[in-house]
Backbone as CSV, one residue per row, in Angstrom:
resi,resn,N_x,N_y,N_z,CA_x,CA_y,CA_z,C_x,C_y,C_z
1,GLN,0.856,-1.209,-0.003,-0.014,-0.018,0.020,0.877,1.250,0.016
2,PRO,0.420,2.321,-0.608,1.187,3.575,-0.578,1.460,4.019,0.864
3,GLY,2.674,4.497,1.035,3.037,5.072,2.310,3.417,3.990,3.368
4,GLN,3.306,2.731,2.996,3.635,1.658,3.932,5.134,1.173,3.661
5,ALA,5.881,1.163,4.719,7.348,0.803,4.516,7.462,-0.743,4.429
6,LEU,8.483,-1.164,3.714,8.759,-2.577,3.650,9.243,-2.996,5.044
7,THR,8.920,-4.169,5.505,9.478,-4.667,6.764,10.050,-6.026,6.657
8,GLN,10.984,-6.325,7.502,11.568,-7.628,7.606,11.620,-7.939,9.162
9,VAL,11.224,-9.136,9.537,11.369,-9.627,10.903,12.591,-10.603,10.896
10,LEU,13.534,-10.310,11.641,14.784,-11.112,11.755,14.728,-11.855,13.074
11,SER,14.305,-13.149,13.015,14.132,-13.914,14.261,15.274,-14.945,14.451
12,ALA,16.178,-15.028,13.522,17.335,-15.936,13.574,18.560,-15.187,12.951
13,ASP,19.730,-15.803,13.170,20.955,-15.205,12.541,20.754,-15.276,10.964
14,GLY,21.311,-14.296,10.319,21.219,-14.252,8.843,21.291,-12.927,8.236
15,ALA,20.949,-12.834,6.967,21.103,-11.582,6.225,19.870,-10.645,6.308
16,ILE,20.125,-9.399,6.436,19.082,-8.421,6.231,18.793,-8.338,4.718
17,SER,17.616,-8.591,4.328,17.372,-8.782,2.838,16.681,-7.506,2.235
18,ILE,16.308,-6.556,3.023,15.709,-5.328,2.466,16.732,-4.157,2.517
19,GLU,16.639,-3.220,1.659,17.522,-2.097,1.660,16.813,-0.771,2.091
20,ASP,15.518,-0.801,2.005,14.730,0.451,2.324,13.467,-0.006,3.103
21,GLY,13.405,0.368,4.344,12.274,0.072,5.167,12.712,-0.132,6.615
22,ILE,12.059,-1.138,7.291,12.300,-1.320,8.728,12.573,-2.781,8.984
23,VAL,13.661,-3.115,9.729,13.979,-4.405,10.163,13.717,-4.472,11.661
24,PHE,12.899,-5.451,12.060,12.679,-5.670,13.506,13.406,-6.965,13.862
25,ILE,14.326,-6.867,14.842,15.065,-7.991,15.331,14.289,-8.569,16.549
26,THR,13.850,-9.871,16.451,13.031,-10.439,17.441,13.660,-11.619,18.090
27,LYS,14.911,-11.992,17.732,15.528,-13.165,18.304,15.776,-12.916,19.755
28,ALA,15.434,-13.867,20.595,15.525,-13.726,22.079,16.943,-13.544,22.574
29,THR,17.916,-14.180,21.854,19.324,-14.032,22.167,19.995,-13.180,21.109
30,ALA,21.249,-12.781,21.298,21.916,-11.909,20.386,21.947,-12.508,18.946
31,VAL,21.462,-11.717,17.974,21.437,-12.009,16.587,22.779,-11.695,15.946
32,ALA,23.246,-12.458,15.008,24.376,-12.153,14.182,23.808,-11.956,12.792
33,ALA,23.710,-10.645,12.422,23.144,-10.371,11.118,24.179,-9.717,10.173
34,THR,23.940,-9.916,8.871,24.777,-9.240,7.856,23.974,-8.350,6.999
35,LEU,24.668,-7.337,6.486,23.986,-6.350,5.583,24.908,-6.105,4.412
36,ALA,24.364,-6.247,3.202,25.145,-5.966,2.039,25.177,-4.476,1.703
37,GLY,26.040,-4.039,0.864,26.105,-2.679,0.488,24.849,-2.179,-0.261
38,PRO,24.490,-0.931,-0.161,23.289,-0.466,-0.830,23.436,-0.413,-2.325
39,SER,22.324,-0.608,-3.065,22.326,-0.634,-4.468,22.078,0.763,-5.125
40,ASP,21.728,1.754,-4.245,21.354,3.048,-4.781,21.516,4.053,-3.700
41,ASP,21.558,5.323,-4.075,21.626,6.424,-3.106,20.233,6.732,-2.537
42,GLY,20.184,7.333,-1.387,18.892,7.779,-0.771,18.044,6.753,-0.159
43,LEU,18.553,5.516,0.022,17.779,4.463,0.719,17.868,4.716,2.235
44,CYS,16.750,4.329,2.932,16.664,4.573,4.338,16.289,3.258,4.997
45,LEU,17.182,2.734,5.855,16.937,1.441,6.554,16.990,1.684,8.055
46,ASP,15.858,1.410,8.741,15.794,1.469,10.183,15.931,0.069,10.699
47,ILE,16.781,-0.203,11.751,16.929,-1.418,12.397,16.509,-1.253,13.829
48,VAL,15.547,-2.057,14.249,14.986,-1.839,15.618,15.061,-3.175,16.371
49,CYS,15.523,-3.102,17.563,15.551,-4.344,18.457,14.255,-4.380,19.214
50,ALA,13.502,-5.445,18.991,12.219,-5.584,19.603,12.347,-6.349,20.936
51,VAL,13.536,-6.899,21.215,13.788,-7.640,22.414,15.172,-7.194,22.974
52,ALA,15.324,-7.398,24.294,16.540,-7.029,24.940,17.681,-8.091,24.806
53,ALA,18.482,-7.892,23.753,19.655,-8.720,23.516,20.672,-7.810,22.750
54,ALA,21.979,-8.160,22.952,23.027,-7.416,22.322,23.250,-7.864,20.819
55,HIS,22.351,-7.445,20.018,22.400,-7.851,18.580,23.613,-7.115,17.898
56,VAL,24.087,-7.853,16.851,25.250,-7.400,16.061,24.922,-7.482,14.603
57,VAL,25.163,-6.367,13.847,25.028,-6.347,12.447,26.418,-5.982,11.833
58,THR,26.846,-6.861,10.893,28.192,-6.613,10.299,28.009,-6.328,8.774
59,HIS,28.957,-5.622,8.281,29.019,-5.194,6.892,30.440,-5.143,6.430
60,ALA,30.727,-5.909,5.377,32.147,-6.027,4.916,32.636,-4.841,4.192
61,THR,32.237,-4.660,2.931,32.710,-3.599,2.127,31.645,-3.059,1.235
62,PRO,31.503,-1.704,1.104,32.143,-0.716,1.907,31.659,-0.672,3.325
63,LEU,32.411,-0.081,4.142,32.095,-0.169,5.601,31.003,0.898,5.978
64,PHE,30.405,0.728,7.167,29.478,1.694,7.688,30.211,3.014,7.899
65,ASN,29.638,4.080,7.495,30.263,5.415,7.647,31.648,5.511,7.025
66,GLY,31.978,4.585,6.123,33.237,4.601,5.413,34.351,4.075,6.213
67,ALA,34.184,3.684,7.521,35.304,3.323,8.408,35.134,2.142,9.271
68,VAL,33.936,1.726,9.609,33.731,0.684,10.562,32.847,-0.417,9.975
69,GLY,32.906,-1.625,10.544,32.228,-2.743,9.911,31.196,-3.435,10.838
70,THR,30.948,-2.912,12.033,30.040,-3.559,12.961,29.162,-2.546,13.705
71,ILE,27.870,-2.908,13.827,26.959,-2.139,14.658,26.578,-3.106,15.784
72,THR,26.797,-2.670,17.064,26.387,-3.431,18.162,25.292,-2.688,18.935
73,PHE,24.223,-3.392,19.235,23.113,-2.725,19.921,23.180,-3.118,21.413
74,VAL,22.908,-2.168,22.304,22.836,-2.379,23.729,21.658,-3.333,23.940
75,ALA,21.766,-4.230,24.895,20.744,-5.247,25.193,19.515,-4.600,25.874
76,THR,18.782,-3.808,24.971,17.608,-3.070,25.506,16.587,-3.091,24.363
77,ALA,15.341,-3.493,24.642,14.320,-3.390,23.657,14.196,-1.899,23.259
78,GLY,14.084,-1.646,21.969,13.985,-0.247,21.544,15.286,0.302,21.019
79,ALA,16.359,-0.356,21.282,17.698,0.095,20.693,17.494,0.118,19.172
80,ASN,17.977,1.115,18.490,17.771,1.273,17.076,18.815,2.144,16.444
81,THR,18.807,2.032,15.034,19.609,2.907,14.249,18.986,3.117,12.902
82,ARG,19.260,4.250,12.309,18.849,4.548,10.916,20.082,4.652,10.078
83,LEU,20.008,3.942,8.949,21.149,3.948,7.946,20.585,4.653,6.692
84,MET,21.449,5.465,6.137,21.125,6.145,4.897,22.229,5.808,3.878
85,SER,21.810,5.618,2.654,22.856,5.199,1.648,23.218,6.382,0.821
86,TYR,24.557,6.373,0.508,25.157,7.320,-0.422,26.420,6.788,-1.018
87,ASN,26.526,6.823,-2.310,27.771,6.435,-2.974,28.263,5.013,-2.617
88,GLY,27.322,4.096,-2.509,27.634,2.736,-2.211,28.036,2.425,-0.780
89,THR,27.688,3.334,0.159,28.034,3.159,1.541,26.819,3.480,2.449
90,TRP,26.645,2.715,3.512,25.620,2.980,4.520,26.229,3.950,5.497
91,PHE,25.507,4.983,5.851,25.868,5.963,6.807,24.834,5.984,7.968
92,GLY,25.344,5.889,9.201,24.428,6.008,10.346,24.087,7.391,10.566
93,SER,22.748,7.715,10.504,22.357,9.080,10.688,21.760,9.413,12.054
94,ILE,21.097,8.438,12.632,20.623,8.588,14.003,20.576,7.212,14.649
95,GLY,20.571,7.206,15.997,20.461,5.889,16.647,20.394,6.067,18.143
96,THR,19.872,5.068,18.845,19.703,5.015,20.195,20.237,3.729,20.737
97,LEU,21.206,3.813,21.712,21.725,2.600,22.309,22.489,1.720,21.354
98,VAL,23.261,2.328,20.443,24.101,1.556,19.433,25.501,2.033,19.470
99,ALA,26.417,1.236,19.021,27.830,1.601,18.885,28.312,1.085,17.523
100,TYR,29.031,1.952,16.786,29.663,1.551,15.569,31.138,1.279,15.815
101,SER,31.655,0.111,15.407,33.105,-0.142,15.638,33.674,-0.897,14.477
């Protein structure tokens, strides 16, 4: 429907398969997720932890913010980050209870 974001529920370790929309992480223990590089500029991907676990998202090349390859979420429901794409790279624009390393 118009105005409705794509969503993905990640309940097990694996790949984030959408580039534009919202990913809800629901695995009860820490998820190990991967994210490929963006295919276009201007994509917006929100990642939200729906449960309290120290989830980790990794990205090989190009790196997040051009310098780091891992996003670690504090083990708190509601921890989140927004990624924006530009020039083949994901950039973290906002986030709560996350660390890029």
